[in-house]
C-alpha positions in Angstrom: 147.4 86.9 104.7 147.4 87.6 100.7 147.6 91.1 99.6 144.4 92.6 98.0 144.7 92.7 94.3 144.5 96.5 93.2 141.8 97.1 90.5 144.6 98.9 88.5 146.5 95.7 88.3 143.3 94.0 86.7 142.9 97.0 84.2 146.5 96.8 83.2 146.4 93.1 82.6 143.4 93.9 80.2 145.4 96.5 78.4 148.5 94.1 78.2 146.4 91.4 76.6 144.8 93.9 74.2 148.2 95.2 73.3 149.8 91.9 72.7 146.8 90.9 70.4 147.1 94.2 68.4 150.9 94.3 68.0 150.8 90.6 66.6 148.9 92.2 63.7 151.3 95.2 63.0 153.0 95.1 59.6 156.0 92.8 59.9 158.6 95.6 59.0 157.4 97.6 62.0 156.4 94.9 64.5 159.8 95.1 66.0 160.0 98.9 66.4 156.5 99.6 67.5 155.3 96.2 68.6 158.2 95.5 71.0 158.0 98.9 72.5 154.2 98.8 73.0 154.4 95.3 74.5 157.3 96.2 76.8 155.7 99.5 78.0 152.5 97.7 78.7 154.4 94.9 80.6 156.4 97.7 82.5 153.2 99.3 83.6 151.9 96.1 85.0 155.1 95.5 86.9 155.2 99.1 88.2 151.7 98.6 89.7 152.8 95.3 91.3 155.8 97.1 92.8 153.7 100.0 94.2 151.2 97.4 95.7 153.8 95.5 97.7 156.0 98.2 98.9 155.2 99.5 102.4 157.5 102.7 101.7 155.5 105.6 100.7 158.3 107.3 98.9 159.0 104.1 96.9 155.3 103.7 96.3 155.1 107.4 95.0 158.2 106.8 92.8 156.6 103.7 91.1 153.3 105.4 90.6 155.0 108.5 89.1 156.9 106.2 86.7 153.7 104.4 85.9 152.1 107.8 84.9 154.8 108.5 82.4 154.6 104.9 81.0 150.9 105.3 80.5 151.5 108.6 78.6 154.2 107.0 76.4 151.7 104.2 75.7 149.0 106.7 74.6 151.5 108.6 72.4 152.6 105.4 70.6 149.0 104.1 70.1 148.2 107.5 68.5 151.2 107.1 66.2 150.1 103.5 65.3 146.6 104.7 64.5 148.1 107.8 62.4 149.8 105.1 60.3 146.3 103.4 59.9 147.5 100.1 61.6 144.6 100.3 64.0 141.1 101.7 63.5 139.7 104.7 65.1 137.4 102.5 67.2 140.4 100.7 68.5 142.2 103.9 69.3 139.2 105.2 71.2 139.1 101.9 73.3 142.7 101.9 74.2 142.8 105.6 74.9 139.9 105.2 77.1 141.4 102.4 79.1 144.7 104.3 79.4 142.8 107.4 80.6 141.1 105.2 83.2 144.4 103.8 84.3 145.8 107.4 84.5 143.0 108.5 86.7 143.4 105.5 89.0 147.2 106.1 89.2 146.6 109.8 90.1 144.2 109.0 92.8 146.6 106.3 94.2 149.5 108.7 94.1 147.4 111.6 95.7 146.3 109.2 98.4 149.9 107.9 99.0 151.4 111.6 99.1 148.7 112.4 101.6 150.0 109.6 103.9 146.7 107.5 104.1 147.9 104.5 101.8 
């Protein structure tokens, strides 16, 4: 029986796709520094959700979700820096910050549920 797909995984796939599209448009001289970091963090977030979803061990699940929370904060910080450099618009920042905030709330809820032992 296949595992159900967590909604958080779908959301992070959307964030990854959006990130890949935006980082391709960064100035060439900063694409490696910021682009690679943003792409890698977005991919890391997706993989952490997948790991949390497939593990049966609550401790490991909580560890992965805690790491995911940190990665989401790092993504948010880097997107703010990219916006500060005027490489993305205010509208784009609001969009990605909203998606990252939603992912953070979902992660926090899942972590709370895991720690309560009902996951």
